[in-house]
C-alpha positions as CSV (number, residue, x, y, z in Angstrom):
1,M,-30.0,-29.2,84.2
2,L,-31.5,-26.6,82.9
3,T,-34.1,-27.1,79.4
4,I,-32.9,-24.3,76.9
5,H,-35.5,-22.9,74.5
6,D,-35.2,-21.0,71.4
7,G,-34.5,-17.2,71.8
8,Q,-31.9,-18.2,74.9
9,C,-28.4,-18.2,74.9
10,G,-27.6,-21.8,74.7
11,K,-28.8,-22.0,71.1
12,C,-27.5,-19.0,69.8
13,A,-24.4,-18.7,67.4
14,H,-22.8,-15.6,69.6
15,F,-23.0,-18.2,72.4
16,G,-19.3,-19.1,73.3
17,E,-18.8,-17.9,69.7
18,D,-15.1,-17.8,70.1
19,H,-15.1,-22.0,70.1
20,P,-18.3,-23.2,68.5
21,Q,-16.9,-26.6,67.6
22,D,-16.3,-27.6,71.1
23,E,-18.7,-30.3,71.7
24,K,-20.3,-29.3,74.9
25,L,-21.4,-26.3,72.8
26,V,-22.6,-28.7,70.1
27,Q,-24.4,-30.6,72.7
28,I,-26.2,-28.2,74.2
29,R,-27.5,-27.1,71.0
30,I,-28.6,-30.8,70.1
31,S,-30.1,-31.8,73.3
32,G,-31.5,-28.2,74.2
33,R,-30.0,-29.4,78.1
34,A,-27.5,-27.7,79.9
35,G,-25.5,-28.2,83.5
36,E,-26.7,-25.4,85.9
37,H,-23.1,-24.3,86.3
38,V,-22.3,-23.2,82.5
39,L,-21.0,-19.8,81.5
40,E,-19.9,-18.6,77.8
41,S,-18.9,-15.7,76.7
42,C,-21.0,-13.7,74.5
43,G,-19.7,-12.8,71.3
44,H,-22.4,-10.7,70.0
45,P,-20.6,-7.2,68.4
46,Q,-22.9,-5.1,70.2
47,H,-21.8,-6.7,73.5
48,A,-18.1,-7.1,72.4
49,D,-17.0,-4.6,74.6
50,L,-18.7,-5.7,77.6
51,H,-17.0,-9.2,77.9
52,L,-20.0,-10.5,78.9
53,M,-20.4,-14.0,80.6
54,V,-24.1,-15.6,79.8
55,T,-25.5,-18.8,80.9
56,P,-27.3,-21.1,78.3
57,I,-31.0,-19.6,79.4
58,S,-29.9,-16.0,79.2
59,A,-31.6,-14.1,76.4
60,C,-31.1,-10.9,74.3
61,E,-32.9,-9.1,71.5
62,G,-29.7,-9.9,69.7
63,F,-30.1,-13.5,69.3
64,T,-29.2,-15.0,66.3
65,P,-30.0,-18.9,65.6
66,A,-26.5,-21.4,65.8
67,K,-26.0,-23.9,63.0
68,V,-26.0,-27.7,64.0
69,A,-24.1,-29.6,61.5
């Protein structure tokens, strides 16, 4: 299991942005932990043309905190 910190993709609003209510994403954001093989799309507008797939511990300067309901 990976531990995710603020500023990393797993806690970013753009991580899996096309399905933000997915239970897996919600649990990653709440617990701050994710499996080692988790990959999600990055929906950041600056990276859209690249169709990036990122891990929860990836990071960039475009971090936007995800809202956890």
